[in-house]
N, CA, C and O atoms as a GROMACS GRO file, in nm:
protein
  436
    1MET      N    1   1.422  24.483  -4.268
    1MET     CA    2   1.406  24.346  -4.225
    1MET      C    3   1.454  24.321  -4.076
    1MET      O    4   1.539  24.392  -4.023
    2THR      N    5   1.400  24.226  -4.019
    2THR     CA    6   1.442  24.200  -3.875
    2THR      C    7   1.542  24.090  -3.880
    2THR      O    8   1.517  23.984  -3.937
    3PRO      N    9   1.664  24.116  -3.818
    3PRO     CA   10   1.769  24.019  -3.818
    3PRO      C   11   1.732  23.892  -3.742
    3PRO      O   12   1.678  23.897  -3.631
    4THR      N   13   1.761  23.776  -3.804
    4THR     CA   14   1.749  23.654  -3.741
    4THR      C   15   1.875  23.567  -3.761
    4THR      O   16   1.962  23.604  -3.839
    5ASP      N   17   1.886  23.450  -3.692
    5ASP     CA   18   2.002  23.370  -3.711
    5ASP      C   19   2.014  23.318  -3.856
    5ASP      O   20   2.121  23.312  -3.916
    6SER      N   21   1.891  23.281  -3.911
    6SER     CA   22   1.897  23.224  -4.045
    6SER      C   23   1.937  23.331  -4.145
    6SER      O   24   2.014  23.302  -4.236
    7LEU      N   25   1.886  23.458  -4.131
    7LEU     CA   26   1.923  23.567  -4.225
    7LEU      C   27   2.074  23.599  -4.204
    7LEU      O   28   2.144  23.622  -4.303
    8ARG      N   29   2.121  23.601  -4.092
    8ARG     CA   30   2.261  23.628  -4.063
    8ARG      C   31   2.348  23.525  -4.132
    8ARG      O   32   2.448  23.559  -4.196
    9THR      N   33   2.311  23.397  -4.118
    9THR     CA   34   2.386  23.288  -4.177
    9THR      C   35   2.382  23.304  -4.330
    9THR      O   36   2.487  23.293  -4.394
   10LYS      N   37   2.274  23.329  -4.388
   10LYS     CA   38   2.254  23.343  -4.534
   10LYS      C   39   2.338  23.458  -4.584
   10LYS      O   40   2.407  23.446  -4.686
   11LEU      N   41   2.333  23.574  -4.511
   11LEU     CA   42   2.411  23.693  -4.552
   11LEU      C   43   2.560  23.658  -4.543
   11LEU      O   44   2.635  23.696  -4.633
   12ARG      N   45   2.603  23.593  -4.446
   12ARG     CA   46   2.743  23.545  -4.439
   12ARG      C   47   2.784  23.459  -4.556
   12ARG      O   48   2.896  23.471  -4.604
   13MET      N   49   2.699  23.375  -4.601
   13MET     CA   50   2.724  23.301  -4.719
   13MET      C   51   2.735  23.383  -4.846
   13MET      O   52   2.822  23.360  -4.930
   14LEU      N   53   2.646  23.478  -4.858
   14LEU     CA   54   2.643  23.571  -4.972
   14LEU      C   55   2.764  23.662  -4.976
   14LEU      O   56   2.811  23.701  -5.083
   15LEU      N   57   2.815  23.697  -4.856
   15LEU     CA   58   2.930  23.784  -4.848
   15LEU      C   59   3.058  23.705  -4.840
   15LEU      O   60   3.164  23.766  -4.821
   16ASN      N   61   3.056  23.571  -4.853
   16ASN     CA   62   3.177  23.486  -4.846
   16ASN      C   63   3.254  23.520  -4.719
   16ASN      O   64   3.374  23.545  -4.719
   17ASP      N   65   3.180  23.518  -4.613
   17ASP     CA   66   3.235  23.539  -4.478
   17ASP      C   67   3.199  23.429  -4.381
   17ASP      O   68   3.168  23.456  -4.265
   18ARG      N   69   3.203  23.307  -4.425
   18ARG     CA   70   3.164  23.194  -4.342
   18ARG      C   71   3.245  23.178  -4.213
   18ARG      O   72   3.199  23.122  -4.114
   19ASP      N   73   3.369  23.230  -4.220
   19ASP     CA   74   3.458  23.223  -4.100
   19ASP      C   75   3.439  23.339  -4.012
   19ASP      O   76   3.507  23.343  -3.910
   20SER      N   77   3.360  23.431  -4.037
   20SER     CA   78   3.322  23.553  -3.958
   20SER      C   79   3.451  23.637  -3.930
   20SER      O   80   3.472  23.685  -3.819
   21LYS      N   81   3.535  23.653  -4.034
   21LYS     CA   82   3.648  23.731  -4.013
   21LYS      C   83   3.633  23.875  -4.069
   21LYS      O   84   3.713  23.963  -4.037
   22THR      N   85   3.531  23.897  -4.151
   22THR     CA   86   3.509  24.033  -4.205
   22THR      C   87   3.410  24.110  -4.128
   22THR      O   88   3.433  24.227  -4.099
   23PHE      N   89   3.296  24.050  -4.093
   23PHE     CA   90   3.175  24.118  -4.027
   23PHE      C   91   3.146  24.054  -3.895
   23PHE      O   92   3.151  23.933  -3.877
   24THR      N   93   3.116  24.140  -3.806
   24THR     CA   94   3.070  24.093  -3.672
   24THR      C   95   2.913  24.064  -3.682
   24THR      O   96   2.848  24.111  -3.776
   25ASP      N   97   2.860  23.995  -3.594
   25ASP     CA   98   2.712  23.978  -3.595
   25ASP      C   99   2.631  24.110  -3.588
   25ASP      O  100   2.525  24.125  -3.649
   26ASP      N  101   2.688  24.206  -3.509
   26ASP     CA  102   2.621  24.330  -3.500
   26ASP      C  103   2.625  24.408  -3.626
   26ASP      O  104   2.528  24.478  -3.655
   27GLU      N  105   2.730  24.401  -3.703
   27GLU     CA  106   2.742  24.459  -3.828
   27GLU      C  107   2.654  24.405  -3.932
   27GLU      O  108   2.600  24.478  -4.015
   28LEU      N  109   2.640  24.268  -3.929
   28LEU     CA  110   2.549  24.199  -4.021
   28LEU      C  111   2.406  24.241  -3.983
   28LEU      O  112   2.325  24.269  -4.071
   29ASP      N  113   2.374  24.246  -3.848
   29ASP     CA  114   2.241  24.285  -3.813
   29ASP      C  115   2.207  24.427  -3.863
   29ASP      O  116   2.095  24.454  -3.906
   30SER      N  117   2.301  24.511  -3.856
   30SER     CA  118   2.280  24.647  -3.909
   30SER      C  119   2.252  24.654  -4.058
   30SER      O  120   2.168  24.730  -4.105
   31LEU      N  121   2.327  24.568  -4.130
   31LEU     CA  122   2.302  24.560  -4.274
   31LEU      C  123   2.165  24.510  -4.304
   31LEU      O  124   2.096  24.559  -4.394
   32ILE      N  125   2.123  24.402  -4.222
   32ILE     CA  126   1.994  24.338  -4.246
   32ILE      C  127   1.886  24.433  -4.205
   32ILE      O  128   1.785  24.441  -4.276
   33SER      N  129   1.898  24.509  -4.092
   33SER     CA  130   1.801  24.604  -4.056
   33SER      C  131   1.770  24.709  -4.155
   33SER      O  132   1.655  24.748  -4.174
   34ASP      N  133   1.873  24.755  -4.217
   34ASP     CA  134   1.864  24.874  -4.307
   34ASP      C  135   1.818  24.823  -4.454
   34ASP      O  136   1.786  24.907  -4.538
   35ALA      N  137   1.817  24.702  -4.479
   35ALA     CA  138   1.786  24.652  -4.612
   35ALA      C  139   1.643  24.618  -4.632
   35ALA      O  140   1.573  24.585  -4.537
   36ASP      N  141   1.594  24.627  -4.765
   36ASP     CA  142   1.461  24.581  -4.806
   36ASP      C  143   1.456  24.436  -4.825
   36ASP      O  144   1.350  24.377  -4.807
   37CYS      N  145   1.568  24.371  -4.861
   37CYS     CA  146   1.577  24.223  -4.886
   37CYS      C  147   1.718  24.181  -4.855
   37CYS      O  148   1.807  24.263  -4.835
   38ILE      N  149   1.736  24.048  -4.853
   38ILE     CA  150   1.872  23.993  -4.823
   38ILE      C  151   1.968  24.033  -4.930
   38ILE      O  152   2.086  24.054  -4.901
   39TYR      N  153   1.923  24.046  -5.059
   39TYR     CA  154   2.017  24.087  -5.161
   39TYR      C  155   2.058  24.228  -5.150
   39TYR      O  156   2.172  24.258  -5.187
   40CYS      N  157   1.976  24.320  -5.102
   40CYS     CA  158   2.015  24.462  -5.076
   40CYS      C  159   2.125  24.454  -4.970
   40CYS      O  160   2.232  24.512  -4.988
   41ALA      N  161   2.102  24.385  -4.866
   41ALA     CA  162   2.205  24.373  -4.760
   41ALA      C  163   2.340  24.319  -4.812
   41ALA      O  164   2.447  24.368  -4.777
   42ALA      N  165   2.328  24.216  -4.898
   42ALA     CA  166   2.452  24.164  -4.950
   42ALA      C  167   2.525  24.264  -5.046
   42ALA      O  168   2.647  24.276  -5.045
   43SER      N  169   2.447  24.334  -5.128
   43SER     CA  170   2.512  24.441  -5.206
   43SER      C  171   2.576  24.542  -5.126
   43SER      O  172   2.689  24.578  -5.159
   44GLU      N  173   2.516  24.594  -5.020
   44GLU     CA  174   2.576  24.684  -4.926
   44GLU      C  175   2.699  24.629  -4.860
   44GLU      O  176   2.800  24.698  -4.850
   45GLY      N  177   2.693  24.501  -4.815
   45GLY     CA  178   2.811  24.434  -4.755
   45GLY      C  179   2.931  24.427  -4.852
   45GLY      O  180   3.045  24.451  -4.813
   46TRP      N  181   2.901  24.391  -4.982
   46TRP     CA  182   3.015  24.388  -5.082
   46TRP      C  183   3.065  24.525  -5.098
   46TRP      O  184   3.187  24.539  -5.113
   47MET      N  185   2.987  24.630  -5.098
   47MET     CA  186   3.036  24.768  -5.116
   47MET      C  187   3.132  24.800  -4.994
   47MET      O  188   3.239  24.858  -5.012
   48MET      N  189   3.094  24.764  -4.879
   48MET     CA  190   3.174  24.776  -4.762
   48MET      C  191   3.307  24.705  -4.772
   48MET      O  192   3.411  24.759  -4.735
   49LYS      N  193   3.302  24.577  -4.824
   49LYS     CA  194   3.431  24.505  -4.835
   49LYS      C  195   3.524  24.574  -4.938
   49LYS      O  196   3.645  24.574  -4.920
   50ALA      N  197   3.468  24.631  -5.042
   50ALA     CA  198   3.541  24.701  -5.134
   50ALA      C  199   3.615  24.819  -5.078
   50ALA      O  200   3.733  24.842  -5.107
   51THR      N  201   3.542  24.893  -4.996
   51THR     CA  202   3.597  25.015  -4.933
   51THR      C  203   3.703  24.977  -4.829
   51THR      O  204   3.794  25.055  -4.801
   52MET      N  205   3.690  24.854  -4.771
   52MET     CA  206   3.786  24.804  -4.674
   52MET      C  207   3.927  24.788  -4.738
   52MET      O  208   4.030  24.800  -4.671
   53GLN      N  209   3.928  24.761  -4.865
   53GLN     CA  210   4.046  24.740  -4.943
   53GLN      C  211   4.126  24.870  -4.964
   53GLN      O  212   4.246  24.865  -4.992
   54GLU      N  213   4.060  24.985  -4.952
   54GLU     CA  214   4.136  25.111  -4.966
   54GLU      C  215   4.235  25.140  -4.865
   54GLU      O  216   4.327  25.218  -4.890
   55SER      N  217   4.224  25.082  -4.750
   55SER     CA  218   4.328  25.105  -4.644
   55SER      C  219   4.450  25.016  -4.667
   55SER      O  220   4.552  25.036  -4.600
   56ASN      N  221   4.445  24.922  -4.757
   56ASN     CA  222   4.563  24.841  -4.782
   56ASN      C  223   4.643  24.900  -4.893
   56ASN      O  224   4.592  24.976  -4.974
   57ILE      N  225   4.772  24.864  -4.898
   57ILE     CA  226   4.862  24.916  -4.995
   57ILE      C  227   4.879  24.820  -5.118
   57ILE      O  228   4.909  24.701  -5.102
   58ASP      N  229   4.861  24.873  -5.233
   58ASP     CA  230   4.871  24.788  -5.354
   58ASP      C  231   5.018  24.766  -5.388
   58ASP      O  232   5.092  24.862  -5.411
   59THR      N  233   5.061  24.641  -5.391
   59THR     CA  234   5.193  24.609  -5.422
   59THR      C  235   5.197  24.530  -5.554
   59THR      O  236   5.094  24.480  -5.598
   60PRO      N  237   5.316  24.519  -5.617
   60PRO     CA  238   5.329  24.442  -5.740
   60PRO      C  239   5.266  24.304  -5.719
   60PRO      O  240   5.268  24.247  -5.610
   61ASN      N  241   5.210  24.255  -5.824
   61ASN     CA  242   5.134  24.126  -5.809
   61ASN      C  243   5.204  24.002  -5.858
   61ASN      O  244   5.145  23.895  -5.871
   62GLN      N  245   5.338  24.020  -5.888
   62GLN     CA  246   5.410  23.902  -5.926
   62GLN      C  247   5.553  23.912  -5.877
   62GLN      O  248   5.610  24.021  -5.862
   63TYR      N  249   5.613  23.789  -5.852
   63TYR     CA  250   5.754  23.783  -5.817
   63TYR      C  251   5.810  23.651  -5.870
   63TYR      O  252   5.737  23.562  -5.914
   64GLN      N  253   5.932  23.643  -5.865
   64GLN     CA  254   6.001  23.525  -5.922
   64GLN      C  255   6.100  23.476  -5.825
   64GLN      O  256   6.173  23.555  -5.766
   65VAL      N  257   6.106  23.340  -5.804
   65VAL     CA  258   6.205  23.275  -5.718
   65VAL      C  259   6.270  23.168  -5.804
   65VAL      O  260   6.210  23.063  -5.830
   66GLY      N  261   6.389  23.194  -5.847
   66GLY     CA  262   6.451  23.100  -5.933
   66GLY      C  263   6.385  23.085  -6.063
   66GLY      O  264   6.370  23.186  -6.132
   67GLN      N  265   6.342  22.963  -6.106
   67GLN     CA  266   6.268  22.945  -6.232
   67GLN      C  267   6.115  22.964  -6.212
   67GLN      O  268   6.040  22.970  -6.309
   68GLU      N  269   6.070  22.972  -6.087
   68GLU     CA  270   5.924  22.972  -6.063
   68GLU      C  271   5.884  23.123  -6.050
   68GLU      O  272   5.949  23.205  -5.984
   69ARG      N  273   5.771  23.149  -6.118
   69ARG     CA  274   5.711  23.280  -6.120
   69ARG      C  275   5.572  23.267  -6.049
   69ARG      O  276   5.494  23.177  -6.079
   70TYR      N  277   5.544  23.357  -5.958
   70TYR     CA  278   5.421  23.360  -5.885
   70TYR      C  279   5.341  23.489  -5.915
   70TYR      O  280   5.398  23.598  -5.915
   71GLN      N  281   5.220  23.477  -5.940
   71GLN     CA  282   5.126  23.594  -5.968
   71GLN      C  283   5.012  23.582  -5.879
   71GLN      O  284   4.958  23.473  -5.862
   72TYR      N  285   4.968  23.696  -5.818
   72TYR     CA  286   4.856  23.689  -5.729
   72TYR      C  287   4.767  23.812  -5.752
   72TYR      O  288   4.808  23.903  -5.825
   73SER      N  289   4.652  23.819  -5.697
   73SER     CA  290   4.558  23.929  -5.720
   73SER      C  291   4.604  24.052  -5.634
   73SER      O  292   4.649  24.038  -5.520
   74THR      N  293   4.590  24.174  -5.698
   74THR     CA  294   4.628  24.290  -5.634
   74THR      C  295   4.509  24.339  -5.556
   74THR      O  296   4.400  24.283  -5.570
   75ILE      N  297   4.525  24.441  -5.473
   75ILE     CA  298   4.410  24.493  -5.390
   75ILE      C  299   4.307  24.557  -5.483
   75ILE      O  300   4.187  24.555  -5.456
   76THR      N  301   4.358  24.614  -5.595
   76THR     CA  302   4.266  24.665  -5.692
   76THR      C  303   4.180  24.561  -5.754
   76THR      O  304   4.062  24.585  -5.779
   77ASP      N  305   4.239  24.439  -5.781
   77ASP     CA  306   4.167  24.329  -5.836
   77ASP      C  307   4.050  24.288  -5.740
   77ASP      O  308   3.936  24.265  -5.780
   78VAL      N  309   4.091  24.281  -5.612
   78VAL     CA  310   3.996  24.239  -5.502
   78VAL      C  311   3.885  24.337  -5.490
   78VAL      O  312   3.768  24.301  -5.479
   79ALA      N  313   3.926  24.470  -5.493
   79ALA     CA  314   3.820  24.570  -5.474
   79ALA      C  315   3.721  24.570  -5.597
   79ALA      O  316   3.600  24.590  -5.582
   80ASN      N  317   3.777  24.547  -5.716
   80ASN     CA  318   3.688  24.535  -5.834
   80ASN      C  319   3.596  24.423  -5.837
   80ASN      O  320   3.484  24.431  -5.886
   81LEU      N  321   3.646  24.312  -5.781
   81LEU     CA  322   3.555  24.197  -5.764
   81LEU      C  323   3.443  24.225  -5.664
   81LEU      O  324   3.328  24.189  -5.686
   82CYS      N  325   3.478  24.288  -5.555
   82CYS     CA  326   3.383  24.324  -5.458
   82CYS      C  327   3.271  24.423  -5.514
   82CYS      O  328   3.153  24.408  -5.483
   83TYR      N  329   3.313  24.520  -5.594
   83TYR     CA  330   3.216  24.610  -5.658
   83TYR      C  331   3.132  24.533  -5.759
   83TYR      O  332   3.013  24.560  -5.773
   84LYS      N  333   3.192  24.436  -5.831
   84LYS     CA  334   3.112  24.352  -5.926
   84LYS      C  335   3.007  24.275  -5.850
   84LYS      O  336   2.892  24.268  -5.893
   85ASN      N  337   3.044  24.215  -5.737
   85ASN     CA  338   2.950  24.140  -5.659
   85ASN      C  339   2.844  24.224  -5.606
   85ASN      O  340   2.730  24.178  -5.601
   86ALA      N  341   2.872  24.350  -5.562
   86ALA     CA  342   2.774  24.440  -5.519
   86ALA      C  343   2.664  24.472  -5.626
   86ALA      O  344   2.544  24.478  -5.600
   87GLU      N  345   2.718  24.489  -5.746
   87GLU     CA  346   2.621  24.518  -5.851
   87GLU      C  347   2.540  24.394  -5.882
   87GLU      O  348   2.422  24.402  -5.916
   88LYS      N  349   2.604  24.282  -5.872
   88LYS     CA  350   2.521  24.159  -5.900
   88LYS      C  351   2.407  24.144  -5.796
   88LYS      O  352   2.293  24.116  -5.832
   89TYR      N  353   2.438  24.164  -5.672
   89TYR     CA  354   2.326  24.143  -5.575
   89TYR      C  355   2.233  24.261  -5.578
   89TYR      O  356   2.115  24.242  -5.548
   90LYS      N  357   2.274  24.378  -5.612
   90LYS     CA  358   2.184  24.488  -5.626
   90LYS      C  359   2.083  24.457  -5.734
   90LYS      O  360   1.965  24.489  -5.716
   91SER      N  361   2.123  24.396  -5.847
   91SER     CA  362   2.031  24.362  -5.959
   91SER      C  363   1.936  24.253  -5.911
   91SER      O  364   1.828  24.241  -5.970
   92MET      N  365   1.966  24.175  -5.813
   92MET     CA  366   1.881  24.067  -5.764
   92MET      C  367   1.780  24.111  -5.657
   92MET      O  368   1.702  24.031  -5.605
   93CYS      N  369   1.785  24.236  -5.627
   93CYS     CA  370   1.695  24.292  -5.515
   93CYS      C  371   1.547  24.272  -5.544
   93CYS      O  372   1.493  24.304  -5.650
   94THR      N  373   1.489  24.215  -5.441
   94THR     CA  374   1.340  24.184  -5.458
   94THR      C  375   1.254  24.281  -5.370
   94THR      O  376   1.132  24.284  -5.386
   95GLY      N  377   1.314  24.358  -5.280
   95GLY     CA  378   1.246  24.432  -5.189
   95GLY      C  379   1.182  24.560  -5.239
   95GLY      O  380   1.086  24.609  -5.179
   96ARG      N  381   1.233  24.615  -5.348
   96ARG     CA  382   1.186  24.746  -5.400
   96ARG      C  383   1.120  24.724  -5.535
   96ARG      O  384   1.172  24.658  -5.625
   97SER      N  385   0.999  24.786  -5.541
   97SER     CA  386   0.932  24.776  -5.672
   97SER      C  387   0.942  24.917  -5.737
   97SER      O  388   0.925  25.022  -5.676
   98SER      N  389   0.971  24.906  -5.864
   98SER     CA  390   0.975  25.032  -5.944
   98SER      C  391   0.920  25.015  -6.082
   98SER      O  392   0.898  24.905  -6.133
   99PHE      N  393   0.898  25.132  -6.141
   99PHE     CA  394   0.849  25.123  -6.277
   99PHE      C  395   0.898  25.244  -6.348
   99PHE      O  396   0.925  25.346  -6.285
  100ILE      N  397   0.912  25.236  -6.482
  100ILE     CA  398   0.959  25.343  -6.561
  100ILE      C  399   0.846  25.388  -6.654
  100ILE      O  400   0.777  25.308  -6.717
  101ILE      N  401   0.831  25.518  -6.658
  101ILE     CA  402   0.735  25.582  -6.743
  101ILE      C  403   0.810  25.639  -6.860
  101ILE      O  404   0.909  25.711  -6.844
  102GLY      N  405   0.763  25.607  -6.976
  102GLY     CA  406   0.831  25.661  -7.098
  102GLY      C  407   0.816  25.808  -7.101
  102GLY      O  408   0.723  25.864  -7.042
  103SER      N  409   0.909  25.874  -7.172
  103SER     CA  410   0.914  26.019  -7.172
  103SER      C  411   0.799  26.081  -7.252
  103SER      O  412   0.774  26.201  -7.241
  104ASP      N  413   0.728  26.000  -7.333
  104ASP     CA  414   0.613  26.060  -7.406
  104ASP      C  415   0.485  26.046  -7.334
  104ASP      O  416   0.380  26.076  -7.389
  105VAL      N  417   0.490  26.000  -7.210
  105VAL     CA  418   0.371  25.984  -7.135
  105VAL      C  419   0.342  26.099  -7.051
  105VAL      O  420   0.429  26.145  -6.978
  106GLU      N  421   0.215  26.152  -7.057
  106GLU     CA  422   0.178  26.265  -6.977
  106GLU      C  423   0.091  26.222  -6.864
  106GLU      O  424  -0.002  26.146  -6.887
  107ILE      N  425   0.115  26.267  -6.741
  107ILE     CA  426   0.033  26.232  -6.626
  107ILE      C  427  -0.024  26.358  -6.572
  107ILE      O  428   0.050  26.451  -6.540
  108ASN      N  429  -0.152  26.363  -6.560
  108ASN     CA  430  -0.212  26.483  -6.497
  108ASN      C  431  -0.267  26.443  -6.367
  108ASN      O  432  -0.348  26.351  -6.362
  109LEU      N  433  -0.226  26.506  -6.257
  109LEU     CA  434  -0.273  26.480  -6.129
  109LEU      C  435  -0.366  26.589  -6.080
  109LEU      O  436  -0.417  26.582  -5.968
   0.00000   0.00000   0.00000
C-alpha cells in the first residue's frame, strides 16, 4: 500500500498510538508500505509493540501502602495483550486471498 495521511492516522488509531509516542511517521509508513491491507499493518505493529516490551524488566505487579493495596499490569501482561491484538488484526486481513484444498483432492497439472 502507499502511505497517506489518512492511512497513517487510521493505523495510529488501530495501534492505540494517538499521541505518537510509540511509532514515528516513517515507521508507520514502512508498516503501511510492506502491508497488503491496513489490518496487516496493524498486526505487524502490534507484534512490534510486543517485542518492545522485552527490553523492560518485569517487576512484581502489586504493592501495599498502609491499608491500601495496588495492583497493576506486568510487562508480560502488556506483551500478551499486544500479541492478542496482533492475532485479532491478522484475522481481519483483507489483502490476501487464500483457499484450502482438502487432502482427498487430486490436482493434475
